[in-house]
C-alpha positions as CSV (number, residue, x, y, z in Angstrom):
1,X,40.0,-0.6,-25.8
2,X,41.3,-0.6,-22.2
3,X,40.4,2.9,-21.9
4,X,36.6,1.9,-22.8
5,X,36.7,-1.1,-20.3
6,X,37.7,1.1,-17.5
7,X,34.9,3.7,-18.4
8,X,32.3,0.8,-18.5
9,X,33.5,-0.6,-15.0
10,X,33.1,3.1,-13.8
11,X,29.6,3.4,-15.0
12,X,28.7,0.0,-13.6
13,X,30.0,0.7,-10.3
14,X,28.0,4.2,-10.1
15,X,24.9,2.2,-11.0
16,X,25.7,-0.4,-8.3
17,X,26.1,2.4,-5.9
18,X,23.1,4.4,-6.7
19,X,20.8,1.1,-6.5
20,X,22.6,0.3,-3.1
21,X,21.9,3.8,-2.0
22,X,18.3,3.4,-2.9
23,X,18.3,0.2,-1.2
24,X,19.5,1.6,1.9
25,X,17.2,4.4,1.9
26,X,14.1,2.2,1.6
27,X,15.2,-1.1,3.3
28,X,16.4,0.7,6.4
29,X,13.7,-1.4,8.6
30,X,14.9,-4.9,10.0
31,X,11.2,-6.0,9.2
32,X,10.8,-4.6,5.8
33,X,14.1,-6.3,4.8
34,X,12.7,-9.6,6.1
35,X,9.4,-9.3,4.3
36,X,11.1,-8.2,1.0
37,X,13.5,-11.2,1.1
38,X,10.7,-13.5,2.3
39,X,8.4,-12.2,-0.8
40,X,11.2,-12.9,-3.0
41,X,11.2,-16.6,-2.0
42,X,7.4,-16.9,-2.9
43,X,6.2,-18.1,-6.2
44,X,5.9,-14.8,-8.4
45,X,2.7,-13.0,-8.6
46,X,0.9,-14.1,-11.8
47,X,-1.9,-12.4,-14.2
48,X,-4.4,-14.2,-12.4
49,X,-3.7,-13.0,-8.8
50,X,-5.4,-10.3,-6.7
51,X,-2.6,-8.4,-4.6
52,X,-3.2,-6.7,-1.3
53,X,-0.7,-4.2,-1.4
54,X,0.1,-1.8,1.6
55,X,1.4,-1.2,5.1
56,X,0.7,-3.0,8.4
57,X,-3.2,-2.8,7.9
58,X,-2.8,-4.9,4.8
59,X,0.1,-7.2,6.3
60,X,-2.3,-7.7,9.4
61,X,-5.0,-9.0,7.3
62,X,-5.8,-12.6,7.2
63,X,-7.0,-12.6,3.8
64,X,-7.0,-16.3,3.1
65,X,-9.4,-16.7,5.9
66,X,-11.5,-13.7,4.9
67,X,-11.7,-14.8,1.4
68,X,-11.3,-18.9,1.8
69,X,-13.2,-19.4,-1.6
70,X,-10.4,-17.6,-3.6
71,X,-6.7,-19.0,-3.7
72,X,-5.4,-16.1,-5.7
73,X,-5.5,-13.5,-3.3
74,X,-1.9,-12.6,-2.2
75,X,-0.8,-10.3,0.8
76,X,1.8,-8.0,0.0
77,X,1.5,-5.7,3.1
78,X,4.5,-4.6,5.1
79,X,4.3,-3.1,8.7
80,X,5.8,0.5,8.6
81,X,5.7,0.8,5.1
82,X,5.3,4.1,3.3
83,X,5.2,5.4,-0.3
84,X,9.0,5.2,-1.2
85,X,9.2,1.8,0.5
86,X,6.2,0.5,-1.8
87,X,7.9,2.0,-5.0
88,X,11.1,0.3,-4.3
89,X,9.3,-3.1,-4.3
90,X,6.9,-2.7,-7.0
91,X,8.9,-5.0,-9.3
92,X,7.8,-8.0,-6.9
93,X,4.3,-7.1,-7.7
94,X,4.0,-5.8,-11.2
95,X,6.5,-7.9,-13.1
96,X,3.7,-10.3,-14.4
97,X,0.9,-7.7,-14.2
98,X,-1.7,-9.1,-11.5
99,X,-5.3,-9.1,-12.3
100,X,-6.0,-6.7,-9.7
101,X,-4.3,-4.5,-6.9
102,X,-5.9,-3.2,-3.8
103,X,-3.9,-0.4,-2.8
104,X,-3.6,1.3,0.6
105,X,-0.9,3.7,2.2
106,X,-0.3,7.1,3.7
107,X,-0.3,6.5,7.5
108,X,3.2,6.0,7.9
109,X,3.9,8.8,5.7
110,X,1.8,11.3,7.5
111,X,3.8,10.0,10.7
112,X,6.8,11.2,9.2
113,X,5.5,14.9,9.6
114,X,4.6,15.4,6.0
115,X,1.7,17.7,5.0
116,X,-1.6,16.5,3.6
117,X,-0.6,17.6,0.0
118,X,3.0,15.9,0.3
119,X,1.3,12.6,1.6
120,X,-1.1,12.6,-1.2
121,X,1.2,13.5,-3.9
122,X,3.7,10.7,-2.9
123,X,0.8,8.1,-2.8
124,X,-0.3,9.5,-6.2
125,X,3.2,8.8,-7.3
126,X,2.8,4.8,-6.3
127,X,-0.2,4.8,-8.4
128,X,1.5,6.1,-11.2
129,X,4.2,4.0,-11.2
130,X,1.8,1.0,-10.8
131,X,-0.1,2.4,-13.8
132,X,3.0,2.4,-15.8
133,X,4.7,-0.8,-14.7
134,X,1.3,-3.0,-15.4
135,X,-1.5,-0.8,-17.3
136,X,-3.6,-3.9,-17.5
137,X,-3.9,-4.4,-13.9
138,X,-7.1,-3.2,-12.3
139,X,-6.3,-0.9,-9.5
140,X,-8.2,0.1,-6.6
141,X,-7.3,2.8,-4.2
142,X,-8.4,2.5,-0.6
143,X,-7.1,6.0,0.8
144,X,-5.8,6.4,4.4
145,X,-7.7,4.9,7.2
146,X,-8.9,6.8,10.0
147,X,-7.2,6.9,13.6
148,X,-8.4,7.3,17.0
149,X,-6.0,9.5,19.4
150,X,-7.9,8.7,22.5
151,X,-5.8,5.5,22.9
152,X,-2.8,8.2,23.3
153,X,-0.3,5.7,21.7
154,X,0.8,6.8,18.4
155,X,2.7,10.1,19.2
156,X,3.9,10.7,15.6
157,X,0.1,10.8,14.7
158,X,-0.9,13.3,17.3
159,X,-3.3,15.9,16.0
160,X,-3.5,14.3,12.8
161,X,-7.2,13.0,13.1
162,X,-8.6,15.7,10.9
163,X,-5.6,15.8,8.3
164,X,-6.5,12.3,7.1
165,X,-10.0,13.5,5.4
166,X,-7.9,16.2,3.7
167,X,-5.4,13.3,2.1
168,X,-8.5,11.3,1.1
169,X,-10.1,14.2,-0.9
170,X,-6.8,14.9,-2.8
171,X,-6.4,11.0,-3.4
172,X,-10.2,10.8,-4.3
173,X,-9.5,13.8,-6.9
174,X,-6.4,12.5,-8.1
175,X,-7.8,9.1,-8.8
176,X,-10.8,10.5,-10.8
177,X,-8.2,12.5,-12.9
178,X,-6.6,9.2,-13.5
179,X,-9.5,7.0,-14.3
180,X,-8.6,4.8,-11.2
181,X,-11.3,3.6,-8.9
182,X,-11.5,4.8,-5.3
183,X,-12.8,2.8,-2.8
184,X,-14.2,4.7,0.5
185,X,-13.1,2.5,3.5
186,X,-12.7,5.7,5.8
187,X,-16.5,6.4,6.1
188,X,-16.9,2.8,7.1
189,X,-14.1,2.7,9.8
190,X,-15.0,6.3,11.5
191,X,-17.3,6.9,14.3
192,X,-20.6,9.0,12.9
193,X,-20.2,12.7,12.8
194,X,-16.4,12.5,13.6
195,X,-13.1,11.5,11.8
196,X,-12.2,9.1,14.5
197,X,-11.6,5.3,14.0
198,X,-14.5,3.6,15.7
199,X,-13.2,2.1,19.3
200,X,-15.1,-1.2,18.6
201,X,-13.1,-2.2,15.4
202,X,-9.6,-0.9,16.3
203,X,-7.1,-2.5,19.1
204,X,-4.8,0.5,19.4
205,X,-6.2,3.5,17.7
206,X,-4.5,2.6,14.6
207,X,-4.8,-1.2,13.6
208,X,-8.0,-3.0,13.0
209,X,-9.5,-5.6,15.1
210,X,-11.1,-8.8,13.4
211,X,-14.4,-7.0,13.3
212,X,-12.6,-4.2,11.4
213,X,-11.1,-6.6,8.8
214,X,-14.7,-7.9,8.3
215,X,-16.0,-4.7,7.5
216,X,-13.1,-4.1,4.9
217,X,-13.6,-7.7,3.5
218,X,-17.3,-7.1,3.1
219,X,-16.6,-3.7,1.4
220,X,-14.4,-5.0,-1.3
221,X,-16.2,-8.6,-1.8
222,X,-18.2,-7.3,-4.6
223,X,-15.0,-6.1,-6.6
224,X,-13.3,-9.6,-5.8
225,X,-16.2,-11.5,-6.9
226,X,-16.5,-9.6,-10.1
227,X,-12.7,-9.9,-10.7
228,X,-12.8,-13.8,-10.2
229,X,-15.8,-14.1,-12.5
230,X,-13.9,-12.5,-15.6
231,X,-10.9,-14.0,-17.4
232,X,-8.2,-11.8,-18.0
């Protein structure tokens, strides 16, 4: 009996260390830590909620103001987040299977020096995790937003303007194969005949101004309205 207890304690310690190692890997940023802890203090996501899930693009969105008529829209974006970070915190979003998730991710993964194929594969891995964790949830994938290198601010994204459409092509293909709806925001945000973010809707070559969020909100309004008309 004593030997079994020692083995059990050893296995438990391995599990704890493994969990801690994963936590360190994905919770390395101070802001990420703060936001994950903050989300943990909020009422849990419910089956009637619509979740905006992603990185800084999502976190910076004033969704309550953009959709004042709907109280069930929850912001779960975190500045600087990537595919691995989102997977690490999916339990906060998927535990009660929300009505829908509007998901965007990939810009930070691209800034890590990953190839278009690798970024798309990592984002599709998040999609697969979401579908497995909450199969009843309607999932909308919004792809990677364009950037504008003319601002000269985001050095880690230098030369990546034309890589983003490659990622989105792979994501769109992957979503179609999985029966997941893909919303093309990239085309709405880019300058005509280029792959650059429209200057008038972004403040720094990456993040959106209120006018950009208005375009985003208008693009997803039909989906939001349909979701809120349907009982889950």
